[in-house]
Every structure is written in C-alpha cells, then in structure tokens.
mmCIF file of the C-alpha atoms, coordinates in Angstrom:
data_MODEL
# 
_entry.id   MODEL 
# 
loop_
_atom_site.group_PDB 
_atom_site.id 
_atom_site.type_symbol 
_atom_site.label_atom_id 
_atom_site.label_alt_id 
_atom_site.label_comp_id 
_atom_site.label_asym_id 
_atom_site.label_entity_id 
_atom_site.label_seq_id 
_atom_site.pdbx_PDB_ins_code 
_atom_site.Cartn_x 
_atom_site.Cartn_y 
_atom_site.Cartn_z 
_atom_site.occupancy 
_atom_site.B_iso_or_equiv 
_atom_site.pdbx_formal_charge 
_atom_site.auth_seq_id 
_atom_site.auth_comp_id 
_atom_site.auth_asym_id 
_atom_site.auth_atom_id 
_atom_site.pdbx_PDB_model_num 
ATOM 1   C CA . UNK A 1 1   ? -22.378 32.462  29.815  1.00 0.00 ? 1   UNK A CA 1 
ATOM 2   C CA . UNK A 1 2   ? -23.174 34.806  26.597  1.00 0.00 ? 2   UNK A CA 1 
ATOM 3   C CA . UNK A 1 3   ? -19.919 36.043  27.903  1.00 0.00 ? 3   UNK A CA 1 
ATOM 4   C CA . UNK A 1 4   ? -17.400 32.655  26.767  1.00 0.00 ? 4   UNK A CA 1 
ATOM 5   C CA . UNK A 1 5   ? -14.786 33.474  24.918  1.00 0.00 ? 5   UNK A CA 1 
ATOM 6   C CA . UNK A 1 6   ? -13.820 31.291  21.648  1.00 0.00 ? 6   UNK A CA 1 
ATOM 7   C CA . UNK A 1 7   ? -10.755 32.779  21.351  1.00 0.00 ? 7   UNK A CA 1 
ATOM 8   C CA . UNK A 1 8   ? -7.602  31.427  23.487  1.00 0.00 ? 8   UNK A CA 1 
ATOM 9   C CA . UNK A 1 9   ? -4.657  32.947  23.243  1.00 0.00 ? 9   UNK A CA 1 
ATOM 10  C CA . UNK A 1 10  ? -1.265  31.426  22.094  1.00 0.00 ? 10  UNK A CA 1 
ATOM 11  C CA . UNK A 1 11  ? 0.213   32.425  25.758  1.00 0.00 ? 11  UNK A CA 1 
ATOM 12  C CA . UNK A 1 12  ? -2.712  30.645  27.555  1.00 0.00 ? 12  UNK A CA 1 
ATOM 13  C CA . UNK A 1 13  ? -1.999  27.381  26.520  1.00 0.00 ? 13  UNK A CA 1 
ATOM 14  C CA . UNK A 1 14  ? -0.108  24.723  28.625  1.00 0.00 ? 14  UNK A CA 1 
ATOM 15  C CA . UNK A 1 15  ? 3.189   24.041  27.408  1.00 0.00 ? 15  UNK A CA 1 
ATOM 16  C CA . UNK A 1 16  ? 2.748   20.633  25.176  1.00 0.00 ? 16  UNK A CA 1 
ATOM 17  C CA . UNK A 1 17  ? -0.440  21.352  23.844  1.00 0.00 ? 17  UNK A CA 1 
ATOM 18  C CA . UNK A 1 18  ? -1.574  23.169  20.675  1.00 0.00 ? 18  UNK A CA 1 
ATOM 19  C CA . UNK A 1 19  ? -5.173  24.932  19.721  1.00 0.00 ? 19  UNK A CA 1 
ATOM 20  C CA . UNK A 1 20  ? -7.630  22.512  17.924  1.00 0.00 ? 20  UNK A CA 1 
ATOM 21  C CA . UNK A 1 21  ? -7.387  24.840  14.738  1.00 0.00 ? 21  UNK A CA 1 
ATOM 22  C CA . UNK A 1 22  ? -4.096  24.349  14.030  1.00 0.00 ? 22  UNK A CA 1 
ATOM 23  C CA . UNK A 1 23  ? -3.362  28.240  14.611  1.00 0.00 ? 23  UNK A CA 1 
ATOM 24  C CA . UNK A 1 24  ? 0.531   28.461  15.264  1.00 0.00 ? 24  UNK A CA 1 
ATOM 25  C CA . UNK A 1 25  ? 4.088   26.728  14.647  1.00 0.00 ? 25  UNK A CA 1 
ATOM 26  C CA . UNK A 1 26  ? 2.407   23.065  14.715  1.00 0.00 ? 26  UNK A CA 1 
ATOM 27  C CA . UNK A 1 27  ? 0.524   24.392  12.116  1.00 0.00 ? 27  UNK A CA 1 
ATOM 28  C CA . UNK A 1 28  ? 2.608   25.304  9.840   1.00 0.00 ? 28  UNK A CA 1 
ATOM 29  C CA . UNK A 1 29  ? 4.519   22.253  10.516  1.00 0.00 ? 29  UNK A CA 1 
ATOM 30  C CA . UNK A 1 30  ? 1.338   20.295  9.492   1.00 0.00 ? 30  UNK A CA 1 
ATOM 31  C CA . UNK A 1 31  ? 0.738   22.915  6.291   1.00 0.00 ? 31  UNK A CA 1 
ATOM 32  C CA . UNK A 1 32  ? 4.566   22.619  5.301   1.00 0.00 ? 32  UNK A CA 1 
ATOM 33  C CA . UNK A 1 33  ? 4.183   18.547  5.125   1.00 0.00 ? 33  UNK A CA 1 
ATOM 34  C CA . UNK A 1 34  ? 0.882   18.564  2.999   1.00 0.00 ? 34  UNK A CA 1 
ATOM 35  C CA . UNK A 1 35  ? 2.383   20.757  0.526   1.00 0.00 ? 35  UNK A CA 1 
ATOM 36  C CA . UNK A 1 36  ? 5.808   18.014  0.427   1.00 0.00 ? 36  UNK A CA 1 
ATOM 37  C CA . UNK A 1 37  ? 3.325   15.514  0.296   1.00 0.00 ? 37  UNK A CA 1 
ATOM 38  C CA . UNK A 1 38  ? 1.258   16.772  -2.219  1.00 0.00 ? 38  UNK A CA 1 
ATOM 39  C CA . UNK A 1 39  ? 4.090   17.721  -4.443  1.00 0.00 ? 39  UNK A CA 1 
ATOM 40  C CA . UNK A 1 40  ? 5.949   14.426  -3.837  1.00 0.00 ? 40  UNK A CA 1 
ATOM 41  C CA . UNK A 1 41  ? 2.485   12.832  -5.588  1.00 0.00 ? 41  UNK A CA 1 
ATOM 42  C CA . UNK A 1 42  ? 2.270   15.653  -8.360  1.00 0.00 ? 42  UNK A CA 1 
ATOM 43  C CA . UNK A 1 43  ? 5.925   14.627  -9.610  1.00 0.00 ? 43  UNK A CA 1 
ATOM 44  C CA . UNK A 1 44  ? 5.351   10.824  -8.997  1.00 0.00 ? 44  UNK A CA 1 
ATOM 45  C CA . UNK A 1 45  ? 1.978   11.758  -11.463 1.00 0.00 ? 45  UNK A CA 1 
ATOM 46  C CA . UNK A 1 46  ? 3.946   13.514  -14.076 1.00 0.00 ? 46  UNK A CA 1 
ATOM 47  C CA . UNK A 1 47  ? 6.865   10.762  -14.045 1.00 0.00 ? 47  UNK A CA 1 
ATOM 48  C CA . UNK A 1 48  ? 3.825   8.026   -14.464 1.00 0.00 ? 48  UNK A CA 1 
ATOM 49  C CA . UNK A 1 49  ? 2.052   10.200  -17.326 1.00 0.00 ? 49  UNK A CA 1 
ATOM 50  C CA . UNK A 1 50  ? 5.718   10.133  -18.952 1.00 0.00 ? 50  UNK A CA 1 
ATOM 51  C CA . UNK A 1 51  ? 6.228   6.539   -18.320 1.00 0.00 ? 51  UNK A CA 1 
ATOM 52  C CA . UNK A 1 52  ? 3.040   4.987   -19.460 1.00 0.00 ? 52  UNK A CA 1 
ATOM 53  C CA . UNK A 1 53  ? 0.947   4.975   -22.374 1.00 0.00 ? 53  UNK A CA 1 
ATOM 54  C CA . UNK A 1 54  ? -2.489  6.678   -22.451 1.00 0.00 ? 54  UNK A CA 1 
ATOM 55  C CA . UNK A 1 55  ? -4.358  3.698   -21.996 1.00 0.00 ? 55  UNK A CA 1 
ATOM 56  C CA . UNK A 1 56  ? -2.389  2.190   -19.554 1.00 0.00 ? 56  UNK A CA 1 
ATOM 57  C CA . UNK A 1 57  ? -2.654  5.329   -17.456 1.00 0.00 ? 57  UNK A CA 1 
ATOM 58  C CA . UNK A 1 58  ? -6.009  4.994   -17.456 1.00 0.00 ? 58  UNK A CA 1 
ATOM 59  C CA . UNK A 1 59  ? -5.753  1.006   -16.506 1.00 0.00 ? 59  UNK A CA 1 
ATOM 60  C CA . UNK A 1 60  ? -4.284  1.748   -14.004 1.00 0.00 ? 60  UNK A CA 1 
ATOM 61  C CA . UNK A 1 61  ? -6.263  4.787   -12.092 1.00 0.00 ? 61  UNK A CA 1 
ATOM 62  C CA . UNK A 1 62  ? -9.487  2.744   -12.486 1.00 0.00 ? 62  UNK A CA 1 
ATOM 63  C CA . UNK A 1 63  ? -7.483  0.189   -10.715 1.00 0.00 ? 63  UNK A CA 1 
ATOM 64  C CA . UNK A 1 64  ? -6.100  2.458   -7.880  1.00 0.00 ? 64  UNK A CA 1 
ATOM 65  C CA . UNK A 1 65  ? -9.824  2.760   -7.210  1.00 0.00 ? 65  UNK A CA 1 
ATOM 66  C CA . UNK A 1 66  ? -10.387 -0.736  -6.248  1.00 0.00 ? 66  UNK A CA 1 
ATOM 67  C CA . UNK A 1 67  ? -7.415  -2.209  -5.436  1.00 0.00 ? 67  UNK A CA 1 
ATOM 68  C CA . UNK A 1 68  ? -5.157  1.147   -4.029  1.00 0.00 ? 68  UNK A CA 1 
ATOM 69  C CA . UNK A 1 69  ? -2.389  -1.311  -2.884  1.00 0.00 ? 69  UNK A CA 1 
ATOM 70  C CA . UNK A 1 70  ? -2.012  -3.359  -5.908  1.00 0.00 ? 70  UNK A CA 1 
ATOM 71  C CA . UNK A 1 71  ? -1.948  0.257   -7.751  1.00 0.00 ? 71  UNK A CA 1 
ATOM 72  C CA . UNK A 1 72  ? 0.374   1.311   -5.602  1.00 0.00 ? 72  UNK A CA 1 
ATOM 73  C CA . UNK A 1 73  ? 2.538   -0.968  -5.270  1.00 0.00 ? 73  UNK A CA 1 
ATOM 74  C CA . UNK A 1 74  ? 2.958   -0.998  -9.233  1.00 0.00 ? 74  UNK A CA 1 
ATOM 75  C CA . UNK A 1 75  ? 3.552   2.694   -9.820  1.00 0.00 ? 75  UNK A CA 1 
ATOM 76  C CA . UNK A 1 76  ? 6.208   2.655   -7.209  1.00 0.00 ? 76  UNK A CA 1 
ATOM 77  C CA . UNK A 1 77  ? 8.248   0.121   -9.216  1.00 0.00 ? 77  UNK A CA 1 
ATOM 78  C CA . UNK A 1 78  ? 7.206   2.236   -12.352 1.00 0.00 ? 78  UNK A CA 1 
ATOM 79  C CA . UNK A 1 79  ? 8.899   5.266   -10.560 1.00 0.00 ? 79  UNK A CA 1 
ATOM 80  C CA . UNK A 1 80  ? 11.964  4.011   -9.371  1.00 0.00 ? 80  UNK A CA 1 
ATOM 81  C CA . UNK A 1 81  ? 12.295  2.420   -12.935 1.00 0.00 ? 81  UNK A CA 1 
ATOM 82  C CA . UNK A 1 82  ? 12.002  5.381   -14.411 1.00 0.00 ? 82  UNK A CA 1 
ATOM 83  C CA . UNK A 1 83  ? 14.234  7.389   -11.824 1.00 0.00 ? 83  UNK A CA 1 
ATOM 84  C CA . UNK A 1 84  ? 16.656  4.025   -12.374 1.00 0.00 ? 84  UNK A CA 1 
ATOM 85  C CA . UNK A 1 85  ? 16.701  4.642   -16.289 1.00 0.00 ? 85  UNK A CA 1 
ATOM 86  C CA . UNK A 1 86  ? 15.530  1.457   -16.648 1.00 0.00 ? 86  UNK A CA 1 
ATOM 87  C CA . UNK A 1 87  ? 12.393  2.187   -18.840 1.00 0.00 ? 87  UNK A CA 1 
ATOM 88  C CA . UNK A 1 88  ? 13.279  1.973   -22.793 1.00 0.00 ? 88  UNK A CA 1 
ATOM 89  C CA . UNK A 1 89  ? 10.180  3.358   -24.139 1.00 0.00 ? 89  UNK A CA 1 
ATOM 90  C CA . UNK A 1 90  ? 6.473   3.682   -22.603 1.00 0.00 ? 90  UNK A CA 1 
ATOM 91  C CA . UNK A 1 91  ? 4.592   1.230   -20.723 1.00 0.00 ? 91  UNK A CA 1 
ATOM 92  C CA . UNK A 1 92  ? 1.665   -0.359  -22.803 1.00 0.00 ? 92  UNK A CA 1 
ATOM 93  C CA . UNK A 1 93  ? -1.242  -1.730  -20.952 1.00 0.00 ? 93  UNK A CA 1 
ATOM 94  C CA . UNK A 1 94  ? -0.025  -5.175  -21.948 1.00 0.00 ? 94  UNK A CA 1 
ATOM 95  C CA . UNK A 1 95  ? 2.808   -4.632  -20.007 1.00 0.00 ? 95  UNK A CA 1 
ATOM 96  C CA . UNK A 1 96  ? 1.107   -3.289  -16.970 1.00 0.00 ? 96  UNK A CA 1 
ATOM 97  C CA . UNK A 1 97  ? -0.784  -5.685  -16.764 1.00 0.00 ? 97  UNK A CA 1 
ATOM 98  C CA . UNK A 1 98  ? 2.010   -8.277  -16.929 1.00 0.00 ? 98  UNK A CA 1 
ATOM 99  C CA . UNK A 1 99  ? 3.386   -6.345  -13.984 1.00 0.00 ? 99  UNK A CA 1 
ATOM 100 C CA . UNK A 1 100 ? -0.200  -6.372  -12.196 1.00 0.00 ? 100 UNK A CA 1 
ATOM 101 C CA . UNK A 1 101 ? 0.169   -10.077 -12.390 1.00 0.00 ? 101 UNK A CA 1 
ATOM 102 C CA . UNK A 1 102 ? 3.615   -10.495 -11.785 1.00 0.00 ? 102 UNK A CA 1 
ATOM 103 C CA . UNK A 1 103 ? 2.856   -8.256  -8.162  1.00 0.00 ? 103 UNK A CA 1 
ATOM 104 C CA . UNK A 1 104 ? -0.576  -10.839 -7.819  1.00 0.00 ? 104 UNK A CA 1 
ATOM 105 C CA . UNK A 1 105 ? 2.136   -14.002 -8.159  1.00 0.00 ? 105 UNK A CA 1 
ATOM 106 C CA . UNK A 1 106 ? 4.205   -12.684 -5.369  1.00 0.00 ? 106 UNK A CA 1 
ATOM 107 C CA . UNK A 1 107 ? 1.069   -11.685 -3.079  1.00 0.00 ? 107 UNK A CA 1 
ATOM 108 C CA . UNK A 1 108 ? -0.156  -15.596 -3.413  1.00 0.00 ? 108 UNK A CA 1 
ATOM 109 C CA . UNK A 1 109 ? 3.683   -16.953 -3.018  1.00 0.00 ? 109 UNK A CA 1 
ATOM 110 C CA . UNK A 1 110 ? 4.063   -14.703 0.258   1.00 0.00 ? 110 UNK A CA 1 
ATOM 111 C CA . UNK A 1 111 ? 0.821   -15.502 1.617   1.00 0.00 ? 111 UNK A CA 1 
ATOM 112 C CA . UNK A 1 112 ? 0.330   -19.372 1.577   1.00 0.00 ? 112 UNK A CA 1 
ATOM 113 C CA . UNK A 1 113 ? -0.578  -21.180 4.457   1.00 0.00 ? 113 UNK A CA 1 
ATOM 114 C CA . UNK A 1 114 ? 1.929   -24.596 4.176   1.00 0.00 ? 114 UNK A CA 1 
ATOM 115 C CA . UNK A 1 115 ? 0.551   -27.430 6.447   1.00 0.00 ? 115 UNK A CA 1 
ATOM 116 C CA . UNK A 1 116 ? 2.872   -30.352 7.211   1.00 0.00 ? 116 UNK A CA 1 
ATOM 117 C CA . UNK A 1 117 ? 1.357   -32.847 9.272   1.00 0.00 ? 117 UNK A CA 1 
ATOM 118 C CA . UNK A 1 118 ? 3.430   -35.062 11.504  1.00 0.00 ? 118 UNK A CA 1 
ATOM 119 C CA . UNK A 1 119 ? 3.966   -38.322 11.159  1.00 0.00 ? 119 UNK A CA 1 
ATOM 120 C CA . UNK A 1 120 ? 3.793   -40.565 14.426  1.00 0.00 ? 120 UNK A CA 1 
ATOM 121 C CA . UNK A 1 121 ? 6.245   -43.529 14.739  1.00 0.00 ? 121 UNK A CA 1 
ATOM 122 C CA . UNK A 1 122 ? 3.453   -45.573 16.242  1.00 0.00 ? 122 UNK A CA 1 
ATOM 123 C CA . UNK A 1 123 ? 0.673   -45.617 14.611  1.00 0.00 ? 123 UNK A CA 1 
ATOM 124 C CA . UNK A 1 124 ? -0.862  -48.242 15.099  1.00 0.00 ? 124 UNK A CA 1 
ATOM 125 C CA . UNK A 1 125 ? -3.764  -48.036 11.902  1.00 0.00 ? 125 UNK A CA 1 
ATOM 126 C CA . UNK A 1 126 ? -1.225  -48.589 10.048  1.00 0.00 ? 126 UNK A CA 1 
ATOM 127 C CA . UNK A 1 127 ? -0.332  -52.131 10.973  1.00 0.00 ? 127 UNK A CA 1 
ATOM 128 C CA . UNK A 1 128 ? -3.326  -53.691 11.255  1.00 0.00 ? 128 UNK A CA 1 
ATOM 129 C CA . UNK A 1 129 ? -5.590  -52.697 8.537   1.00 0.00 ? 129 UNK A CA 1 
ATOM 130 C CA . UNK A 1 130 ? -8.083  -55.601 8.504   1.00 0.00 ? 130 UNK A CA 1 
ATOM 131 C CA . UNK A 1 131 ? -10.389 -55.803 11.029  1.00 0.00 ? 131 UNK A CA 1 
ATOM 132 C CA . UNK A 1 132 ? -11.083 -59.051 11.202  1.00 0.00 ? 132 UNK A CA 1 
ATOM 133 C CA . UNK A 1 133 ? -10.126 -58.704 14.755  1.00 0.00 ? 133 UNK A CA 1 
ATOM 134 C CA . UNK A 1 134 ? -13.378 -56.799 15.577  1.00 0.00 ? 134 UNK A CA 1 
ATOM 135 C CA . UNK A 1 135 ? -16.091 -59.727 15.016  1.00 0.00 ? 135 UNK A CA 1 
# 
C-alpha cells in the first residue's frame, strides 16, 4: 500500500472535474477572482478613509464587528455618494450616527408586520351585550 501516489496528472482527471488542490486553470481563475475582490475592497477602504473623519471611521469599523450588514449598507451608500461627488466635506461621527439610524428606520419599516383582523357583519356579540337571557 506504500506505492499509492498522491500526485495526479491533469490528463488523468475526467472532463468536468478539477484537482482538490486547485492546481490548473480553475485554480488560476479562483485566485484571480480573489485578487480582484481584494483590490475592490482596498479601493473601497481608501474611499472610506478619505470620506470619513478618523473618529467616524473607527466607529464604523467597530459597528462592522457587531453588525456587518448594517455597516456594509452604510459603507455602500457612503462610497456611492463619494463616487457621485455628493460629499462636500468629510463625514463626521455625528453624521455617521444619523446615517446608521436612518438605515435602522428603513429596516424596521420594511420588516414590520401588520395584522388586520376581519370584521364580520353577522357578529352576534355586538347586538346582544346584556346577558339577561342567561338567567
């Protein structure tokens, strides 16, 4: 059993399969996608550093540790505002808090459940509220 080789020649792999180590064309594509994602994230971080004051950036990073979705949505809106040129000056910590509260309000209003009960026309309890007939 010592003669089992862990190395597999790429020509021996059936069509549609790849090696587990990711060596070959599929591994190169995955590495390329990962490097592109890292570049996009680095670009996003650079924009955030330019658009936010140091205190606001620190607060956003702390929030991202706890509530990643909320921080990501605020980051996306800040980056899009910066790309469109809508930011006149750096966003302060107070303005960041307002933006975070705005996203919380949007999420609460969209996730609210409203229950409407049906009113029946022939409800016998409305007509006869005195219980004299029971005695």
